[in-house]
N, C-alpha and C positions, 0 to 999 in steps of 0.2 A: 807770622812775622808781626809781632805787636810792638814790644819794647816800649821806649819812652816817646815814640813818635806822636805827633799831634793827631795822626790817623792810625787807629788800631785796626789792622786788617784782620785780626782774629775776633773782633767784637761781634757778637750775635745781636743783630738789630731787633730781634724780638724782645730782648732784655728790657728795654725801656719803652716798649710800645703798649704796655698795660693790657696785653692780650688782644690788642687790635692789629690792624694792618700796619706793618712797619713803615710802608711808604707814606702813610698818613700820620702815624702817631709816634714814630721814633724821632725824638729830638736829636739824638746822636747822628742818625743817618742824614737828617736834613742839614745838620751842621757840616758833616763831611762833604755833602754835595756842594754846599756854599763855598767851602774852602778849596775843594779840588777844581771846580769849574770856573771860579773867578780868576781869570788870567787873560793875558793879551791874546787877541785874535790874530790871524795871519797878517792883517793890515796894520797891526801894532796898537790898535785901540783896545782899551781894557774892557773886557766883558765881565763886569762885577755883578754878583748876585747879593741881594739883601737876605735877611734870615727867612723870608718867605719864598725864597728862590725866584725873586722878581728882579729883572733888569730894566732900567729906564735911563736912556741917554739919547744923544743925537742919532744913535744907531736904531732906535726904536724902543718899543716897550714889549717885553717878553716875559710872560708868566710861565714858569716851568714847574713840573711836578715829578716826583720820584716814581720809578717803576722797576720792578725786578725784571732782569733780562734773561734769567736762566729758569726755565720751567721744567720742573721735575715730573709733573703729571702724577705724582704719587698719591694725590688726594682726589683724583678724578675717578668717578664711578662709571662714567660713560665717555666714549663708546665702550661697549662691553669688550671688544677685541683688545683695546688698550688696557683696560682694567685687568683683563685676564693675563696679559703679558707682564704687566708690572707686578701682579700678584705672585708671579713665579720668581721674583727677585727677593732674596733674603731680606728680612726686615731691617737687619743691621746695615745692609748696603743702602737701602732706601733712606734710612735715617741719616747716614753719613753724607749722602748726596744732598738731602734737604738742609742739613745743618750748614754745610759749606755754602749753599745757595742763600744763606742768611747772613753772609758777610759782605762787606762793601763792594768787593770785586764783582758781585753779581747784580749790581744796581746801576741805573743810569737816570738821566733826566730827559724829559721831552716837553715840548710846548703843550699847554692845555688847549682844550677845544675853545672855540670862540664863534660868535654868531657870523654867518655869511648871509647877506640879504635878509637879515632878521630871523634866520633859522639856525638853531644850535646843531652843529655838525659833530660827528664822533671825533674824539681826539685820536692821535696816533696810537696811544696806549689801548684805547677801546677798539679801534678798527683792527689792529693786528691781533687782538684777542678773539674777535668775532669772524674774521675773514676765513673762509674754509680752506684757502690755500696757504695760510700762514699759521693758524692755530697757536698763537702766542710764541712762536719760534723767533728769537731775536736774530739768529743768523740769517733767516729768510727775510726778516725786516731790514737787516743791514744790506742785503742784496738789493732790496727795493730802493734803499737810500742811495746805494752805489749807482743804480740805474737812473735815479732821479738826477744825479749830477751829470750824467752823460746825455740826458734828454730821452732816454729809452723808457718805454712803458713798463709798468709792473702792476701787480694786484693792488698795491697801495698808492698808486699814482694820484688818484683823486684826493686822497687825504693828505699826502705829502705836498701836493700843489697848494693846499691851503696855508702851508707854513713855509712857502718859498723864501720869505724874508729871513726866517730863522736859519735855514740851510745855507743861504747866501752869505751869512756871517763868516763861514769857514772857507769860503772860496771854492773849494773842491772836495772830493771825497777824502783825499789824503789829509786835508786840513781838518775835516770833521773827525776822522779816525784819531789823529794825533791829539786833538783838543781833549777828547774824551778817553784817551788811553786805551784804545781798542785794537792796538797793533797785533795783539795775539789772536785776533779773529780774522785777519786778512793776510794775504801773501806779502812777501817782503817788498814787492814793487807796487803794492796797493791797487792792483788791478783785479783781484779776485777775493771772494770771501771764502774762508775755511768753514765748510758746512759740517754740521754735527751728524748728518746721515746723508746717504746718497741723494744727489740733487739732479733733477731732470727738468730744469726750466719751469718749476712750479707745477709740473704735471703729475708728479708722484705724491703719495700720501705724506703729508707733513708730519704725521704722528709716528713715533718710534714703536709701532704696534705690530711689526711683522713677526717678531720672535723675541724671546728673552735675550738672545745674543745681540740682536739689533738694539734693543733697549740698553743693554749693558754697555755697548760701544758708544751709544749716544750719551749715556751717563758719564762714562770715563772721559770722553772728549770734553764735555762741559766742565767736569771737575778739574781737568788739566787747565782749561781756560781760566777758571776762577782763580786757581792757585797762581798761575802766571800773571794774571791781571792784578791780583793782590800784591804780588812782588813788585810789579811795575808801579802801582799806586804808592807803595811804601817807599820805593826809590825816589819817586817824584816828590813825595811829602818831605823826605829827608833833605832833598836839595832845595826845595822852594818854600816849604812851610815850617821849617824849623824855627 
C-alpha cells in the first residue's frame, strides 16, 4: 500500500541507507518516524519530534532512535540449532520475510541510553538484543513493557525503569500501544500480547529454533503483523498526514 501517501509503506528502507544500517542511515525511515510519532499524547499535549527524533518541552527531553522490531534471524550463524532450522527454509521464503521486515511497519523508536550515576547503561534496544530471555524478540519486549505499566517484574525491568519518564508520557499500556500503532500485536482489550511462538512466562527458548515448522509459523505471524501494521500506518497517514 504505497500510492501517493506521505508514508510509502512499500518503501524498502535499505534503499537510501547507502549499504549501512537503515536505523542509522535511512533518511526516509527517520522522516517517517518523525511524521508518525509526532502527535498528541493522552493528556492532549503534543509530543513532537525534530528531524533528529528529539523532543524537548515542559514534558522533558527525550532522544529517540530507530530500531527494527521484527527479527528474522536469517543472518545468524549461531547458535547452530537456529542456523540449522533456518537453513531448511527455502531461500525465497527467507528473502521475502527479510524484504518485508525492511518496510516501515517493522520499525519503532525507543529512548536512547543515558548516564545514570555517571555510568552509561545499555539502551532498551541493546538490552533486549543481549538478554538471553528476549533475544531481540519485540513481542517479548512488548510483554515486558506491558508488565512495566502494571508494576510487575520482567527480564527488562531494570532497563525499562531507567526510562520511566518516557513510558509515563502514554499513561498506560493502551496509550503506548495506540500511540505507536501496535494494536495488531495485542488483544482487543489490550490486556495481552499476541506472541510469535509459544510463551511460558519467559521460561522457554525465545528463539524459533525447535523445527522448520516452528520457524515458519514464527515467520508467518510476523509477516502478517507487518502487513497489518503497514495498513494501519497507511490509514493513519491518510487521515492525519495528508
